[in-house]
C-alpha positions as CSV (number, residue, x, y, z in Angstrom):
1,M,16.7,-2.4,-14.4
2,P,19.9,-4.2,-13.9
3,G,21.8,-3.9,-10.7
4,L,18.8,-3.3,-8.4
5,D,19.4,-4.3,-4.8
6,P,17.4,-7.4,-3.9
7,A,16.3,-5.7,-0.6
8,F,14.9,-2.8,-2.7
9,I,13.0,-5.2,-4.9
10,K,11.6,-7.0,-1.9
11,R,10.4,-3.6,-0.4
12,V,8.6,-2.7,-3.7
13,V,7.0,-6.2,-4.0
14,V,5.8,-6.2,-0.4
15,S,4.2,-2.7,-0.7
16,I,2.5,-3.5,-4.0
17,Y,1.3,-6.9,-2.8
18,E,-0.2,-5.5,0.4
19,A,-2.1,-2.8,-1.5
20,E,-3.5,-5.3,-4.0
21,V,-4.6,-7.6,-1.3
22,N,-6.3,-4.7,0.5
23,M,-8.1,-3.8,-2.8
24,I,-9.3,-7.3,-3.4
25,A,-10.4,-7.8,0.3
26,H,-12.1,-4.5,0.8
27,A,-13.2,-2.9,-2.4
28,N,-15.8,-3.5,-5.1
29,G,-13.4,-3.2,-8.1
30,G,-10.7,-0.8,-9.2
31,N,-7.5,-0.5,-11.1
32,I,-3.8,-0.4,-10.6
33,V,-1.3,1.6,-12.6
34,V,2.5,1.2,-12.1
35,T,5.0,3.5,-13.7
36,V,8.8,3.3,-13.7
37,D,11.2,6.1,-14.6
38,E,14.8,6.8,-13.9
39,E,14.2,7.9,-10.3
40,K,11.4,5.9,-9.0
41,I,8.6,3.3,-9.1
42,V,5.1,4.7,-8.6
43,A,2.1,2.4,-8.0
44,V,-1.4,4.0,-7.9
45,F,-4.3,1.9,-6.7
46,N,-7.8,3.3,-7.3
47,D,-10.7,1.4,-5.9
48,V,-14.5,1.7,-5.7
49,D,-16.2,1.6,-2.3
50,P,-16.3,1.5,0.7
51,G,-13.6,4.2,1.5
52,I,-11.6,4.3,4.7
53,P,-13.6,6.0,7.5
54,D,-10.6,6.6,9.8
55,I,-7.1,6.5,8.1
56,N,-5.2,6.9,11.4
57,L,-7.1,3.9,12.9
58,A,-6.5,1.9,9.7
59,M,-2.8,2.6,9.9
60,Q,-2.6,0.9,13.3
61,K,-1.1,-2.6,13.4
62,G,-3.8,-5.0,14.5
63,F,-6.8,-3.0,13.3
64,S,-8.8,-4.7,10.6
65,T,-12.2,-4.5,9.0
66,A,-11.7,-7.7,7.1
67,S,-14.6,-10.1,7.1
68,D,-14.4,-13.7,8.5
69,E,-14.5,-14.9,4.9
70,V,-11.3,-12.9,4.1
71,R,-9.6,-13.9,7.3
72,Q,-10.2,-17.6,7.0
73,P,-7.5,-18.3,4.4
74,G,-5.0,-16.2,6.3
75,F,-5.6,-12.6,5.0
76,G,-6.9,-9.6,7.0
77,A,-4.1,-9.7,9.6
78,A,-4.3,-5.9,9.8
79,M,-0.7,-5.3,8.6
80,G,-1.4,-4.1,5.1
81,L,-1.2,-0.3,5.4
82,P,1.5,-0.4,8.1
83,N,3.6,-2.7,5.9
84,I,3.1,-0.4,2.9
85,Q,4.2,2.5,5.0
86,K,7.2,0.6,6.3
87,N,8.3,-0.6,2.8
88,S,7.8,2.6,0.7
89,D,9.4,6.0,0.6
90,K,6.1,7.9,0.3
91,L,2.6,6.8,0.8
92,L,-0.4,9.0,-0.1
93,I,-3.9,7.9,0.8
94,T,-7.0,9.8,-0.3
95,T,-10.4,8.5,0.4
96,E,-14.1,9.3,0.4
97,V,-16.3,7.0,2.5
98,G,-18.9,5.2,0.3
99,K,-17.1,6.2,-2.9
100,E,-13.5,5.4,-3.4
101,T,-9.9,5.2,-2.1
102,Q,-6.7,6.0,-3.9
103,V,-3.4,4.7,-2.5
104,T,-0.2,6.0,-4.1
105,I,3.1,4.2,-3.3
106,I,6.4,5.7,-4.3
107,S,9.8,4.0,-4.0
108,Y,12.9,5.8,-5.1
109,F,15.9,4.0,-6.6
110,T,18.3,6.2,-4.6
111,N,16.9,4.5,-1.4
112,Q,18.2,1.1,-2.2
113,T,19.6,-0.3,1.0
114,D,19.7,-3.5,3.1
115,E,17.7,-1.7,5.7
116,L,14.1,-0.4,5.4
117,C,13.9,3.3,4.5
118,Q,12.4,5.9,6.8
119,P,9.1,6.4,5.0
120,T,7.6,9.9,4.6
121,P,3.8,9.2,5.1
122,F,1.4,11.7,3.7
123,F,-2.3,11.1,4.5
124,M,-5.1,13.2,3.1
125,P,-8.6,12.1,4.1
């Protein structure tokens, strides 16, 4: 879409990147669907296993369940979910431990600004 603010593009890229890294580091497969319409970009990440036992804990900066293998090349810094929240307009997380997690990220074109938006988090364990 022509005329998009570079800061908006950066926010979308950061949130999608963080979600895909989380999926690769923590899940046993999954899929990503991104849709774009006149109002927004919606990215839905569906993964298989292990689920998130405590979403509130996982949302805290510095908390990580990443293995040493994931941390060694510089990933697993425990900023993924907080960065997604900070860089998106809406964040929806549904999870079932031992089964799956779905992360939905919504970014509205009307919130293009040089400053980060005030996200509206919505968590549903």
